[in-house]
C-alpha positions in Angstrom: -155.4 -72.7 2.3 -156.0 -75.4 -0.3 -152.8 -74.4 -2.2 -150.9 -74.7 1.1 -152.3 -78.3 1.4 -151.2 -79.1 -2.1 -147.7 -77.6 -1.5 -147.4 -79.7 1.7 -148.3 -82.7 -0.4 -145.7 -81.9 -3.0 -143.2 -81.3 -0.2 -143.9 -84.7 1.3 -143.4 -86.4 -2.1 -140.1 -84.6 -2.6 -139.0 -85.6 0.9 -139.7 -89.2 0.1 -137.8 -89.1 -3.2 -134.9 -87.0 -2.1 -134.6 -88.8 1.2 -134.3 -92.1 -0.6 -131.4 -90.9 -2.8 -129.8 -89.0 0.1 -129.5 -92.2 2.0 -128.5 -94.4 -0.9 -125.8 -91.9 -2.0 -124.8 -90.7 1.5 -124.6 -93.9 3.5 -123.1 -96.7 1.3 -123.4 -99.3 4.1 -127.2 -99.0 4.1 -127.5 -99.1 0.3 -128.6 -102.8 0.0 -131.2 -102.4 2.7 -132.6 -99.1 1.5 -132.5 -100.2 -2.1 -134.6 -103.3 -1.3 -136.9 -101.6 1.2 -138.1 -98.3 -0.1 -141.4 -98.6 1.7 -140.8 -95.7 4.1 -140.1 -93.4 1.1 -143.2 -94.7 -0.7 -145.3 -93.9 2.4 -144.1 -90.3 2.3 -144.8 -90.1 -1.5 -148.3 -91.7 -1.0 -149.1 -89.3 1.9 -148.1 -86.4 -0.3 -150.4 -87.7 -3.1 -153.3 -88.0 -0.6 -152.8 -84.4 0.5 -152.5 -83.2 -3.1 -155.7 -85.0 -4.1 -157.5 -83.6 -1.1 -156.4 -80.1 -2.0 -157.5 -80.5 -5.6 -160.9 -81.8 -4.5 -161.6 -79.2 -1.9 -160.4 -76.2 -3.9 -163.0 -73.6 -4.8 -164.4 -73.9 -8.4 -162.4 -70.9 -9.6 -159.2 -71.8 -7.8 -158.7 -75.5 -8.8 -156.0 -74.8 -11.4 -153.1 -74.3 -9.0 -154.0 -77.3 -6.9 -154.4 -79.5 -10.0 -151.0 -78.3 -11.3 -149.4 -79.2 -8.0 -151.2 -82.6 -8.0 -149.9 -83.2 -11.5 -146.4 -82.3 -10.4 -146.7 -84.7 -7.5 -148.1 -87.5 -9.7 -145.2 -86.9 -12.1 -142.7 -87.0 -9.3 -144.2 -90.3 -8.0 -144.1 -91.8 -11.5 -140.5 -90.7 -12.0 -139.5 -92.2 -8.7 -141.2 -95.5 -9.7 -139.4 -95.5 -13.1 -136.0 -94.8 -11.5 -136.4 -97.5 -8.9 -138.1 -100.3 -10.9 -137.0 -99.7 -14.5 -133.8 -97.6 -14.7 -132.0 -99.1 -11.7 -133.3 -102.7 -12.3 -130.6 -105.2 -12.9 -131.4 -107.3 -16.1 -131.6 -111.0 -15.6 -128.7 -113.1 -16.7 -128.8 -116.6 -18.1 -127.0 -119.1 -16.0 -125.9 -122.7 -16.7 -128.7 -125.1 -17.3 -129.8 -127.2 -14.3 -128.1 -130.5 -14.2 -125.1 -129.4 -16.4 -121.6 -129.5 -15.0 -120.3 -126.2 -13.7 -117.7 -124.6 -16.0 -114.1 -124.8 -14.8 -113.0 -121.8 -12.6 -110.5 -120.8 -9.9 -110.8 -118.4 -7.1 -108.8 -117.2 -4.1 -109.8 -118.7 -0.7 -109.7 -116.7 2.6 -106.0 -117.5 3.0 -105.2 -116.2 -0.5 -104.6 -119.6 -2.0 -105.9 -120.4 -5.5 -108.6 -123.1 -5.4 -109.9 -124.6 -8.6 -113.2 -126.5 -9.0 -111.2 -129.4 -10.5 -109.5 -129.8 -7.1 -112.8 -131.2 -5.8 -113.5 -133.7 -8.7 -114.8 -136.9 -7.3 -116.0 -135.5 -4.0 -119.3 -133.8 -3.2 -119.2 -130.0 -3.7 -121.9 -127.4 -3.0 -121.6 -124.2 -5.0 -123.5 -121.1 -3.9 -123.6 -118.1 -6.2 -124.9 -114.7 -5.0 -126.3 -112.2 -7.4 -124.4 -109.4 -5.8 -127.0 -106.8 -6.6 -130.6 -107.0 -5.8 
């Protein structure tokens, strides 16, 4: 029975990890939200860890090995998930222009397809807003 509890914990952990990547890879429109809010997936992973720990603690003295192996697998899965989310997929910081320095010259297309240059606004107040594009 304790092994079943440990297996259920591992299954919950796998569901949290696989569910995260299934949504990120399967529903591109939800990627920014899911990427920034992985809390539901972490809840599943944490619940799986709780079940695995409970199974390892409650196992009979001679039968702890399987529950502990499954707990180790679940801990490894949680650690791998954390590394993938917060180390591997993290976007490195980029240096921007110093505060107070003039913006470099650039040109972009406006919503009508017309080229607009920063120099076109010289002498008048301009607010520039830059989005990171990837969180």
